[in-house]
C-alpha positions as MATLAB code, in Angstrom:
seq = 'MRSPLSWFRALPLRTRWLLTIVVYAAVIAAIVIVVRDDGGGSEGSGGSAHAEAAANAQANRVGRVAIAQDEAPHSARLAPGVPLRVALERAISADVRRRVVHGELTGPLQGVSCGAPAPAVAGRRQLSCTARSAGLNYPFVGVADERTEELTWCKIDPPAQPGAPLEVPVSPRCRA';
ca = [
     -20.105   68.087 -175.389;
     -20.825   68.435 -179.043;
     -22.616   66.261 -180.908;
     -21.168   63.913 -183.340;
     -23.247   65.344 -186.497;
     -22.673   69.035 -185.152;
     -20.673   69.250 -188.449;
     -23.728   68.003 -190.698;
     -26.604   70.209 -189.297;
     -23.771   73.097 -189.766;
     -24.243   72.550 -193.321;
     -26.546   74.081 -195.984;
     -29.777   72.174 -196.827;
     -28.775   71.647 -200.049;
     -25.506   70.154 -199.387;
     -26.853   67.494 -196.785;
     -29.429   66.373 -199.116;
     -26.536   66.125 -201.607;
     -24.567   63.991 -198.833;
     -27.432   61.742 -197.960;
     -28.160   61.002 -201.687;
     -24.402   60.035 -201.888;
     -24.264   58.012 -199.598;
     -27.270   55.740 -200.300;
     -25.871   55.350 -203.605;
     -22.511   54.069 -201.968;
     -24.409   52.221 -199.646;
     -26.517   50.498 -202.352;
     -23.624   50.184 -205.048;
     -21.616   48.239 -202.213;
     -24.462   45.857 -201.745;
     -24.955   44.942 -205.191;
     -21.376   44.325 -205.823;
     -21.462   42.074 -203.151;
     -24.098   40.061 -203.680;
     -23.509   40.002 -207.629;
     -19.774   38.762 -206.309;
     -21.841   36.567 -204.538;
     -23.890   35.000 -206.790;
     -21.644   34.975 -209.593;
     -17.943   33.747 -208.202;
     -17.578   29.903 -209.091;
     -16.581   29.202 -205.766;
     -19.212   28.185 -203.593;
     -21.584   29.052 -206.062;
     -22.752   25.741 -207.784;
     -26.279   26.227 -206.310;
     -26.890   29.689 -208.255;
     -24.856   28.737 -211.234;
     -27.177   25.492 -211.387;
     -30.194   27.718 -210.469;
     -29.304   29.556 -213.426;
     -29.131   27.034 -215.842;
     -32.186   25.779 -214.483;
     -33.582   29.073 -215.168;
     -32.371   28.949 -218.664;
     -32.905   25.360 -219.876;
     -36.824   26.556 -218.554;
     -36.907   30.005 -220.380;
     -35.619   27.988 -223.533;
     -38.663   25.306 -223.150;
     -41.596   28.445 -222.594;
     -39.819   29.878 -225.749;
     -40.032   26.798 -228.007;
     -43.180   26.199 -226.753;
     -44.554   29.906 -227.759;
     -42.718   29.352 -231.209;
     -44.913   25.739 -231.834;
     -47.891   28.074 -230.659;
     -47.126   30.377 -233.390;
     -46.047   28.039 -236.195;
     -49.238   26.077 -235.328;
     -50.546   24.188 -238.631;
     -54.132   25.924 -239.536;
     -56.591   24.929 -242.047;
     -59.169   26.087 -244.345;
     -61.282   24.645 -247.121;
     -60.544   24.990 -250.727;
     -62.762   26.580 -252.317;
     -63.562   24.879 -256.033;
     -62.561   27.010 -259.270;
     -59.554   29.229 -256.839;
     -56.555   28.876 -257.918;
     -54.478   26.906 -254.813;
     -52.265   30.585 -254.645;
     -54.910   33.303 -254.367;
     -56.811   30.131 -252.192;
     -53.866   30.494 -249.902;
     -53.157   34.062 -249.710;
     -56.601   34.750 -248.832;
     -56.686   32.278 -246.131;
     -53.200   33.179 -244.793;
     -54.415   37.296 -245.423;
     -57.472   36.098 -242.660;
     -55.199   34.559 -240.320;
     -52.782   37.587 -240.434;
     -56.052   39.504 -239.672;
     -56.863   37.641 -236.587;
     -53.283   37.933 -234.852;
     -52.900   41.550 -235.533;
     -55.924   41.655 -234.118;
     -54.971   39.453 -230.878;
     -51.759   41.199 -230.469;
     -49.681   38.200 -231.946;
     -48.456   40.518 -235.033;
     -47.991   44.259 -236.141;
     -50.689   45.266 -237.991;
     -51.872   46.529 -240.718;
     -51.811   43.479 -242.949;
     -50.102   45.519 -246.597;
     -50.467   41.825 -248.275;
     -49.595   38.353 -248.708;
     -47.774   36.968 -251.779;
     -47.388   32.857 -252.539;
     -44.882   31.999 -254.953;
     -45.497   29.529 -257.495;
     -47.148   26.123 -256.133;
     -44.581   22.903 -256.411;
     -45.347   20.014 -258.343;
     -48.269   17.626 -256.756;
     -46.486   14.995 -254.549;
     -49.228   11.897 -253.498;
     -51.925   15.128 -254.564;
     -50.321   17.429 -252.069;
     -48.917   21.313 -253.524;
     -46.609   23.093 -251.416;
     -46.459   26.626 -251.753;
     -44.266   29.518 -249.775;
     -45.671   32.690 -248.932;
     -45.071   35.993 -247.390;
     -46.911   38.285 -245.363;
     -46.304   41.635 -245.229;
     -47.418   43.489 -242.027;
     -46.313   47.006 -240.817;
     -43.436   46.671 -242.710;
     -42.182   43.305 -241.790;
     -42.077   40.110 -243.270;
     -43.627   37.057 -241.769;
     -42.861   33.897 -244.129;
     -45.205   31.377 -244.304;
     -45.730   27.587 -245.736;
     -48.402   25.713 -247.048;
     -49.621   22.973 -248.585;
     -52.792   21.948 -250.691;
     -54.251   18.842 -250.795;
     -56.085   18.194 -253.934;
     -57.454   15.108 -252.548;
     -59.273   16.043 -249.585;
     -59.330   19.805 -251.104;
     -57.912   21.534 -247.884;
     -55.357   24.072 -247.338;
     -52.888   24.131 -244.425;
     -50.686   26.587 -243.976;
     -47.706   27.490 -241.143;
     -46.216   30.623 -240.061;
     -41.999   30.229 -240.045;
     -40.239   32.068 -237.025;
     -36.850   32.055 -238.823;
     -33.419   31.222 -236.554;
     -31.901   34.282 -234.861;
     -28.872   33.334 -236.970;
     -29.276   33.112 -240.882;
     -28.258   29.643 -241.593;
     -29.122   28.189 -237.855;
     -31.630   25.170 -238.138;
     -35.124   26.274 -236.873;
     -35.685   26.487 -233.274;
     -39.421   24.403 -233.569;
     -39.424   22.420 -237.196;
     -42.344   23.002 -239.678;
     -45.376   20.907 -238.729;
     -45.205   18.100 -241.378;
     -48.646   19.121 -242.185;
     -47.621   22.057 -243.571;
     -45.021   19.904 -246.212;
     -45.865   18.162 -249.276;
];
C-alpha cells in the first residue's frame, strides 16, 4: 500500500519546498482573516470595540502629555543692556541645542529669529520666534517680564490640521 504522501515525495525538492511555503502562507492568511473578522465585526464584538476605544483614548492621553512636556515653559534671566529680541533668541538657541543633544529635536540648529516685541501689557512684552533646525521650522512664543527681568518661552506644537485648535494650549506663562 502506498503512502498518502508518496506523490509529494516524488516531486523535486525545490517544488516540495515551494508547495510547503504556499500552504503555510495560505494557512496564515486564513488565520489573519478569521481573527480580523472576529475582532473587527460589529456583531458580538462590543468588548473589542470598547477595548479599541479605550486604547485610542489612552494613546490620546499619552500624546497630550508628551505635547505638554514639549511645550512646557522655560525661563532665563534677562541680562541688563541686552535687547529683548536678542536675549530671547539666545535663550531659545540654547534650549534647542539642548533638545538636539537629548534627541528631542533633529539638529543641527541653523538659527533662531524673533519678531519685534509686542507693546507691553502690565510690564510683559510678547514675542513670536522661529527656530530652524535640520531644515525644519519650530515655532516658539516668549514673553519678557521687564519688572522681574525674566524671559519665559514655550515651543508650540502646531495641530496636525491647519486651522484646528492646539492639542494642548500654550501656557499662560508664555503669554503677555
